[in-house]
C-alpha positions in Angstrom: 131.4 71.9 87.0 132.9 73.7 84.3 132.2 77.5 84.9 134.0 78.8 81.8 131.9 79.5 78.7 133.0 80.8 75.2 130.1 82.1 72.7 131.5 82.3 69.3 129.2 85.1 67.1 129.7 85.9 63.8 128.4 89.6 64.7 128.5 91.0 68.1 126.7 94.4 69.3 128.0 95.7 72.7 125.5 97.7 71.6 127.7 100.8 71.0 130.1 98.7 69.3 130.3 96.3 66.3 132.8 93.4 66.7 132.9 90.9 63.7 133.8 87.1 64.3 133.7 87.9 68.2 134.1 86.1 71.3 132.5 86.6 74.7 133.9 84.7 77.5 132.0 84.2 80.6 133.1 83.0 84.2 130.0 81.5 86.1 127.6 84.3 85.7 129.6 87.2 84.5 131.3 88.3 81.3 135.1 88.6 81.5 136.4 89.0 77.9 134.8 90.7 74.8 136.9 91.0 71.6 137.5 89.1 68.5 138.6 85.7 68.0 142.3 87.5 67.7 142.3 89.4 70.6 140.6 86.4 73.0 142.3 83.2 73.8 139.9 80.7 74.7 141.1 78.2 77.6 141.3 74.7 76.9 138.5 74.0 79.4 135.9 76.2 78.3 132.6 75.0 76.8 132.8 76.9 73.4 129.1 77.8 72.1 129.7 78.2 68.2 127.0 80.8 67.2 129.5 82.3 64.3 126.5 82.5 61.9 124.5 84.6 64.2 124.1 88.2 66.1 124.7 88.5 69.8 123.4 91.8 71.5 122.9 92.4 75.2 120.1 90.9 77.1 117.2 93.2 76.7 115.4 95.3 79.7 111.3 96.2 79.9 110.5 99.1 82.4 107.0 98.9 81.9 105.4 95.6 82.2 102.2 94.0 83.9 102.1 90.4 83.1 102.1 87.6 80.7 102.0 83.8 80.4 98.3 84.0 81.9 100.1 85.8 85.0 99.1 89.5 86.3 102.2 90.6 88.2 99.3 92.4 90.7 99.7 88.8 92.1 102.7 90.1 93.5 103.9 86.5 94.1 107.3 84.7 93.4 105.2 82.1 90.9 103.9 84.8 89.3 107.2 87.2 88.6 108.9 83.8 88.3 106.4 82.7 85.5 106.3 86.0 83.9 110.4 86.2 84.0 110.7 82.9 82.1 108.4 84.0 79.6 110.4 86.9 78.8 113.8 84.9 78.8 112.5 82.8 76.0 111.9 86.2 74.2 115.4 87.8 75.0 114.4 89.7 77.6 116.8 89.2 80.7 115.4 91.3 83.2 112.2 93.7 83.8 110.5 96.5 86.2 107.4 94.6 87.2 104.5 97.2 86.7 101.6 97.9 89.2 98.1 99.4 88.0 95.9 102.0 89.7 93.9 99.7 92.2 92.7 100.8 95.8 95.9 102.2 98.2 95.6 99.1 99.9 95.8 96.6 97.1 98.5 98.6 95.8 100.5 98.5 99.5 99.8 95.3 99.4 101.2 94.3 95.7 104.2 96.7 96.6 104.9 94.4 99.7 104.6 91.6 97.7 106.5 92.0 95.1 109.0 94.0 97.1 110.0 90.7 99.1 110.5 88.7 95.4 112.9 91.2 94.4 114.9 91.3 97.4 115.4 88.1 97.6 116.4 87.5 94.1 119.2 86.1 94.7 119.8 84.1 91.4 118.3 81.0 92.1 115.3 81.8 90.1 118.3 82.2 87.0 120.7 79.2 88.6 119.0 76.6 89.8 117.6 73.3 87.6 114.4 75.0 86.3 114.3 77.1 83.2 115.9 80.5 83.8 114.0 83.8 84.2 114.8 87.2 83.5 115.5 89.2 87.0 113.1 91.7 88.5 115.1 95.1 89.0 112.6 97.0 91.1 109.0 98.7 90.8 107.2 100.4 88.3 104.3 102.3 90.0 101.7 103.0 87.2 99.5 105.5 89.5 97.1 105.9 91.0 98.0 109.7 90.7 97.1 110.2 86.6 94.2 112.0 85.3 90.8 110.6 84.6 90.9 112.4 81.7 93.6 110.5 80.1 92.9 107.3 82.1 93.4 105.0 79.2 92.1 101.7 80.4 92.9 102.5 84.6 90.1 102.4 86.4 88.6 105.8 87.0 86.9 105.6 90.5 90.8 104.3 91.9 92.5 107.3 91.0 93.5 109.5 93.3 95.1 113.3 94.1 98.8 113.1 94.3 99.2 112.8 98.2 103.0 112.3 99.4 101.4 110.6 102.8 100.0 107.9 100.3 103.6 107.7 98.3 105.2 107.6 101.5 103.3 104.5 102.5 104.1 103.0 98.7 107.6 103.4 99.3 107.7 101.9 102.4 105.9 98.9 101.8 107.8 98.5 98.8 111.2 98.7 101.3 113.6 100.2 98.7 112.8 98.5 95.6 110.7 101.8 93.8 112.6 102.7 90.8 109.7 104.6 88.6 106.8 106.4 89.3 104.6 107.4 86.5 101.8 110.2 87.6 100.3 113.0 85.7 102.6 116.1 86.5 99.5 118.8 86.1 97.8 117.5 89.1 97.7 119.6 92.3 100.8 118.1 94.5 102.3 116.5 91.6 105.2 118.6 91.6 106.2 118.0 95.4 105.7 114.2 94.9 108.0 114.4 91.9 110.4 115.9 94.3 110.3 113.7 97.0 110.6 110.6 94.5 114.1 111.9 93.3 115.0 112.3 96.4 114.7 108.4 96.8 116.2 108.0 93.8 113.3 107.1 92.0 112.4 107.8 88.1 110.0 109.8 87.4 107.4 109.2 84.1 104.9 111.8 83.2 101.9 110.1 81.9 98.2 109.2 81.6 98.4 113.2 81.9 96.2 116.1 80.1 99.4 118.1 81.0 100.0 121.2 78.5 103.7 122.0 77.0 104.2 124.6 80.1 103.1 121.9 83.0 105.0 119.3 81.2 108.1 121.6 81.1 107.5 122.2 84.6 107.6 118.5 85.6 110.8 118.4 83.6 112.8 120.8 85.7 111.3 119.0 89.1 113.2 116.0 88.4 110.8 113.9 85.4 112.8 111.4 83.7 110.9 110.2 80.6 106.9 110.1 79.5 105.0 106.8 79.7 103.9 104.8 76.4 104.5 108.5 74.1 101.3 109.2 72.7 99.1 107.1 74.3 96.5 108.2 77.3 98.3 111.9 77.1 96.9 115.2 75.7 97.0 114.9 71.9 99.8 117.3 69.9 98.1 120.4 68.2 100.5 123.0 66.6 98.7 125.7 68.9 98.6 123.5 71.9 101.7 121.0 71.7 101.1 119.9 75.2 103.3 116.8 76.8 103.8 115.3 73.2 105.5 118.3 71.9 107.5 118.5 75.2 108.7 114.8 74.2 109.4 115.6 70.9 111.7 118.8 71.7 113.4 118.0 74.8 116.4 116.1 75.0 116.4 115.6 78.9 112.7 114.0 78.4 113.3 110.0 77.1 110.4 108.5 75.7 108.6 105.3 76.3 107.5 103.6 72.9 104.9 100.7 72.5 106.1 99.5 69.1 103.1 96.9 68.2 101.8 98.6 65.2 98.6 98.9 67.3 99.2 101.7 69.8 101.3 104.2 67.5 100.7 104.3 64.4 104.3 103.8 62.0 104.4 107.3 60.9 104.4 108.8 64.9 106.8 106.0 65.4 109.1 107.4 62.4 108.3 111.0 63.8 109.2 109.9 67.6 112.2 108.7 66.3 113.6 111.6 64.3 112.5 113.8 67.1 114.2 111.9 69.8 116.6 109.5 68.2 117.6 106.2 69.3 119.4 107.6 72.1 115.7 109.2 73.6 113.9 106.2 72.6 112.7 103.4 75.1 111.0 100.2 73.8 108.5 98.9 76.2 105.9 96.0 76.2 103.0 97.4 78.1 102.2 93.4 78.3 99.4 91.9 80.5 98.7 88.5 81.5 97.5 87.7 78.1 100.9 88.1 76.8 101.7 84.7 75.2 98.5 83.0 75.7 95.3 82.3 73.5 92.3 84.6 72.6 90.1 84.6 76.2 89.3 86.7 79.0 92.1 87.6 81.3 92.3 89.5 84.6 94.5 92.6 85.6 94.4 93.3 89.0 90.6 93.2 89.7 89.9 94.8 85.7 88.9 92.1 83.1 90.1 92.2 79.8 89.5 90.4 76.1 92.5 89.0 73.9 91.3 89.0 70.5 93.8 88.8 67.6 96.8 90.0 69.6 94.8 92.7 70.8 93.7 93.5 74.2 90.9 95.8 75.3 88.6 96.1 78.4 85.0 94.6 78.2 84.4 98.4 77.4 86.5 98.4 74.1 89.1 100.5 75.2 92.8 99.1 74.2 94.7 97.9 77.2 97.7 97.2 77.5 99.4 94.9 74.5 101.0 91.0 73.8 103.9 92.5 72.7 107.4 91.0 73.5 110.7 93.4 73.1 112.5 91.3 70.3 108.7 91.5 68.4 109.3 95.4 69.2 112.6 95.6 67.6 111.6 94.1 64.8 109.1 96.6 64.2 110.9 99.2 64.9 113.4 98.2 61.9 110.6 97.9 59.7 108.5 101.0 60.3 111.6 103.0 60.6 114.6 101.5 58.3 116.9 101.7 60.8 119.7 99.4 61.2 119.4 96.9 64.0 122.1 97.8 66.2 120.3 101.2 66.8 117.1 99.4 67.1 118.5 97.1 70.0 120.0 99.9 71.9 116.2 101.2 72.8 115.7 98.0 74.3 119.3 97.3 76.0 121.7 100.6 76.6 118.7 103.0 77.0 116.7 101.7 79.7 119.9 100.1 81.6 120.9 103.9 81.3 117.5 105.5 82.8 117.6 102.8 86.1 121.5 103.8 86.3 122.3 99.8 85.7 124.2 100.0 82.8 127.6 98.7 84.3 126.1 95.7 84.7 122.7 95.1 82.6 122.1 96.2 79.0 125.8 95.8 77.7 128.2 93.3 76.5 131.3 94.1 78.5 133.7 92.8 81.0 132.1 92.7 84.7 128.8 92.8 83.4 126.2 90.2 84.0 126.4 87.7 81.6 122.9 88.5 79.8 122.8 88.1 76.1 120.5 87.4 73.3 121.2 85.3 70.1 119.4 86.4 66.9 119.4 84.8 63.7 119.8 86.4 60.3 116.4 87.3 60.4 116.5 88.8 63.7 114.3 86.3 65.9 115.6 85.0 69.1 117.7 81.4 68.9 119.1 81.7 72.5 118.7 83.8 75.5 121.4 83.7 78.4 120.4 84.8 81.9 123.5 85.4 84.0 125.5 82.8 81.6 122.9 80.2 81.8 121.1 79.5 78.5 117.3 79.2 78.0 116.2 77.8 75.0 
């Protein structure tokens, strides 16, 4: 079987650099050379994919996703993770971080155990087998249960827990080394000690579902918090006399910000404000999508909770906005439309930035020799024309 591929691109974004009339040479599942057609010699035995009238960018990465395609990641099965991953791959996302919701602690432990096993055993067969390739799960994101009930959003109030180091240690042990992100409310008693515990375990800490003041957010940052969960949503609102957690996000370069850029969760004016304050370097596009993403209107489950999908918007049965049906390719297009920023800058927020946050930028979120051959081909209107997961075409 020929393992050499050459992808020709009209324009390629690494994403830091723009290369016109580019070639990406792939051997098996790795990128081996990138450059102009004058710089890269294409071996005779290589299969050439001619996308010379299109745009090529790195595969996108979703740090915050609960489900899609009718599957809830709290199912914690290989079937659910693979189904979600295949849906994502069709929309240009080649890596993701399965995210749990607030639930009874035993339920969270079981989800962590099941998802951790799937992640640890993800040996490439899902991406390279006979079936359609799937985006790669990179680790676990615990969204809760250590949140503030005042800013619970769609999380179940009765299941929210005060910060407990012993409980968090149980979650970490259940995931068996696969935990990558934890979202918590930093103002709760014991939260700062939990941030310290998580950072010792190389886990990124997001502050969210929080009523933190500016000063409390600052303490979380000093303790090791890395970013904020879905900025503006489920957090203390900004006021000129009480800047709160939003003020900390807007003014602290060390604190990155997740953004659900669907036009429902955050008004375009607030999107522009975030980008002007943080720049593209400080912004992380996420979907926060639920099992209803990619599905028709109707009712769907998220853990033990039911949600209703109507006209692309998901709400709890009580009417609270609940997650999204967003995909990252649409989020990038929305970001361009809302801000006027060029594609190269907008796509960074869904590729290099999340890869840097997780510390995997040597193999994900970039087009460079040695990186995984995770690529997206966009047409002139920035819709996904093809995705490559570890060098294998999806569409």
